[in-house]
N, C-alpha and C positions, 0 to 999 in steps of 0.2 A: 327409438334409439336410447339405449341406457346411457346415462351419464356417468363418466368416471372421474375420479380425483387422482392426480398425479401421485404415486406412492411417496415421493420424496416430499412434496408438499404435505400429504398427510401426515408424514413422520414430524415434520417441523410444527405443524398445527398442534400435535399432542404434546410436543415437546415444550412449546411456547405458548400454549393456549390458555394456561390459567392466568386469567386478568389479575388476580391478587398479586401474583409474583412478577407481572411483565416488566415492571418499572427496574427489577434486576436482572431478569433472565434475558430480556432483549438488548440490553447493553453489553452483556457478558457475551452473548451470541455474536454480537457486532464485533467485538474485540477479538474473540477467537478467529473469526472470519478474516479480521485485518491481519491477525499475525500468520495465517496459513499464506494468504496473498504475499505478506513480506517474506515468508520463508521461500516462496517461489521465486520472488524477485533475487534473493540472495543466492539461491541455486543456480539460476540463470547466470549469475556473475561468476559462477565457478566456485563457490565457496558452500561450507557446511551450515545450514540454517540453524541446526541445534547447537553447533559449537558458537555461533555468533550469538544466540539468545543467552546461552550459558555466559558468555563474556560479558554481556550486559549486567546479568546479575552480579558476576563477580566484581565488576567495576563499581558497583553499588554496595558492595559488603554483604550480599545477601547470599553468595556462594563462595565457597573456598577458592582462592586462587593456587595456582601450583607452587609459588614462592613469594615472599614478601622482602621488601628493603628493611633496613634496620629500624626498628622502633614502630614497625607497622604490623597489622594482622588483620583478619576479616573483621574483628570487632572495631578496630580503629578506622577502617574503610566504612563501616556501617553508620559509625558516629558522623563521619564526614558526609554521608549521604542524608542523615537526618538533618544536618546543618543546611544543606542544599535544599531539602524538602520544605522546610519550615516557611520560607517567604511565599512558596507556591500555594501553601494551605490558605494564608491570609489573603493573598491576592485573588484566589478562587472563590473564596467566600465573599469578597468585595463585590465581585461580579455577580455573584448568586443573589445577594440582598437586591442590588439594583433590578436584576432581571425579574425577581418576584413582584417588584412595583411596577413591572412593564417598562423599565428604563434599561438603556444599555451603556453601561459605564466603560468606554473605551479608553478612559483616562486614567487607568489605575497605574500605568508606568510613571505618569507625571506626578501623580499624588504620592508615589512612592519616592520618586527623586526628591520632590518638595520636602517631604518628612525626614528623608535621609540626610539631606544637605543642612537644613534647619537644625536637627538634632547635632549634627557633626560640628556646626559653628558654636551653637550654644553650650553643649556638653563635651563633645568629642575633642575639643581643643582647650578646654579647661582643666584645671587641676583638681578637679573634684574626686572624692574617694569613690570606690566602687559600690558602696551601700548606698550613696547618694545618687551617683550617675546613672547606674543601670535602670533603676525605677524611673529617673527623670526622663531618660531617653524614650521609654515606652510612653510616658505621659504626653510628652512634647509631640511625638510621632501621631499620636492619636488626635491631639488637638489640630495639628497642621493638615493631616489628611482629611479630617473631618470638615475643617473650613473650606477647603478645596472642593470637596464633593458636595458640601451644603450650597456652595456658590453656583455650581452646576446646576443643581435642583433648582435654586432659586431662579436662575435665568430661565429655566424650563417652565416653572409656574408663573413667573411675572410677565415674561415676554414671549413664552411658547417657542423659545428658541431651542432647537432640536438638540438633544444632550449629546448625540454623537458629534455634532459639529463643534459644540461648545467644549466638549472634552478634548477633541482633537487639537483645537486651537490653545486649549491650556496646556496641553501636553507640550507644544512648540514654544510658548511664553515661558513655561518653566525650565525647559530644556535649555533654551539660549541665555536666560537671565542667569541660571545656574552656572553655565559654562563661562560667561562673563565675569562672575564673581569669583570662580575658581581660578580663571586665568589671570586675574589681576590682583588678587588678594592670598588664594590659599593653594596656589600651585606648587607642586614639589618638582623642582628643576631637573630631577633625574628621571623619575616615572613619568613626568608630565600629566600626572593625575592629581587629585587633591591630596593634601598632606595626610599621612596616616592619623587616625585617631588614637586616643589613649587607650592602652589596655584596660583601664578601669572604667571605661564607658562603653567598651564592646560586649555585646550580647551573646558572644562565643567565646568560652574559655580555650583559647588556642595552645596547642602543644602541652597539654597537661599531662605530666608524668604520672603513669599508675602502673605499677608492676612492670616498669621496664618499657612500657609503650606509649606513645605520644597520642594523646587524644585531643580533637576538637569538639569540645562538649557544647552543644547547642543550648542555651537557656530558654529560647523561645518555643521549643518544640511541645513541651507540655502545655504551655499557654495557648498553643495554635490548636491543639486537640480539644483542650477544655472549651475554647472559643467556638469550635464547631458545633459542639453540643448545646453550648449557650444559645447560638444563633437558632439551632433546630427547636429549641424550647420556645424561643421568642416568636418564631414564625408558626409553630403548631399550637401553642397553649396560651397565647396572650391575645387581647384586643388589637393591640397594634399589629401584630403578626397577620390577623384575619383581615385587618383593614387593608394593608399593603397588598396582600394577595387578591383582595377583591378589586382594588384599583388596577392590579395587573392584569386581571381578567377582563374586566369592562370598567373603563374609567367613568362614563357617563352613567352607568347603572349604579356604580358606588357614589357617586355624587347625588344621584336621585334618592338613594337610601339614607342620605344624610352624612355620609362620611366626608370629612375635611380633605379633599384630595390634594390641595397645594400643600398643607402642612405635613401631611405624610410622604408626600414625594420628597420634600426637602430633608424631613428627618431619614427616610430611606437612603438618600444619597449621602447624608451626613454620616451614617453608619457604615455605609459602603466605603466612603473616603477615609474613616477611621480605620478600618480593616486594611486598606491599602495603605494607610501610614504604618501600620505595624508591619505589613509586608515589607515596606521601604526601611524600616528600622533593623528587622532582621536579616535583611539583605545587605544594605551599606554598612551597617553597623554590627553585623554578625558575620555573615559569609565572607563579606568583603571588609575592609578597613580603610576604603577610600572610594572617591567617585571619579570615573571617567568622564571629562568635559564632552558635551554634545552627544552623549549616548544614552538612550533611554533603555531600561532593562526589558529584555524580551519576556521575563517572567509575567509582566503585566499583560502582556498580549496572549502569551500561552495560557493564561489563566482564564480567558474567554473560553478557549476550546475546552479547558479541563472542567469548568463550570457546566458546559453545556453536555459534556460526556457523562458527569455526575448528575444530569438531569436538575441541576441547581438545587439539589438536596444536599444539605451540609454534611451527612454522614457519607452520601455518595461520593462526594468531593473528596473526602479522606481516602477513598480507594482509587478514585480516578488521578487525583494529584499524585499518589503514590506510584501509580503504573507510569505516568509521564515523566516523572522525576527520576525513576529507574532507568528509562530509555535515555533521558538528557544526561545524568550522572555517569551511566555506564558506556556512553557513546566513544570516549577517548580510549578507554581499554579495549573495547571492542575493535576499534580501529586498528591499535597496535597489534593485537593478539590475532585477530582473524584476517588481517590484510585488507579490511574493508575501508572504504572512505567513511569519515565520521557522518558525512551526509546521509548515508544510509539510515541512520537512526531518525532524521527528521522524515525520511520517507515513511518509515514505519509509523511514526507519530501521526502523519498526514493520513495515511491508511486507516488509523484507528479513528481518527475524526471524520473521515470520509463515510465509513461504514455506519458510524454513530448518528451521522447527520441522516441516514438512511432508516433509523429506527422507527419513524413514524410509518413509512411505507411497510417495513417488516411487520409492524403490528397491524396495518390494514390488511395485508396479504394474509396473515394468520386468521384474523376475524372472517375475510370472506371465505377462506377454504372451510373454517369451522361450520359456517353456515351452508355451504355445498354439501359437506358430509352429512348434516342434519336433514337437509332436503331429500338427498339420497336415500338415507335411512327411512324417511317417512314414506317415500315412493316404494321401498322394498316392503314395508310393513303392510302398506295399502294392498299390493298384489298379493302377499300371503293371505290376507282376509278374504280376498275375492275368491 
């Protein structure tokens, strides 16, 4: 009995079979599948999926809206999106660096909050000029985030405390200590959040008038993109990058090869924490100008999914964080324009992550299908020779 390969499986094996590009083609394929399923969900709800997806783009300033309020345009919406996107890049890079070392930094949100709060207290409430304040915010955020991250790495190395447990506990400690300090010393009686920081210390130039339009100009976006390529260089072109990847692949083998596992784990978590600190600075002192007590930013948790979607590759993270940020930023406009609940955006994000989690299975199926095709071709050639 002759074996046959399903035509659909054969098509996808050819489409995704090139192993050189699978790190790119399979995630893209997973995203396309998730968007198709998301479209089906939206259609079941009685709405137009194409219009809903266009609304997401419009809400992020990537597509033109039918009309704009005074002082607003597609370009001002785009700058607002860039402001929203910036912390996600830093937070996702923070997760990626830890993952490369075989560590799971689930404490990014806590590190963001610690960096944002300390920066607010030391610089945000001071009378320093913008020339001094803005660089100082970045330096303090890097130091604070780095200390918290290194502490988690040290606990892992010194006492073998699981970094997931220690980072979750650190999140709680930071969350409630900061909430106590805000409520007792820095509370705004009207908003019930921390007092607004000074414009001089803020990393976003808010309501900047240009040609009659009001722009929110994020100063951290260029730094975020540069940082992604610097991290890529460190991971791929330096001894340290090689060592932490070796540790991430097999800790015992790395130690046997003479790599200082403990030191590199701590340094990896220090860098991860420093990146989380930058995320906190651009979030609490950029996109926002105050801190809500007892609330951890969802950005730090979304960054885990974004990093996995980007395969922990810094350049891949730029694209995956862009996609997730478009959905997050455009959800409000989609809700008002398409008449859909804003939670549908979370459903779409969840579908993307669900299908992305199946990337290894997709790769396995493609590989087995290719092997089956080769075996069938061998059998055909053998019969022809007979």
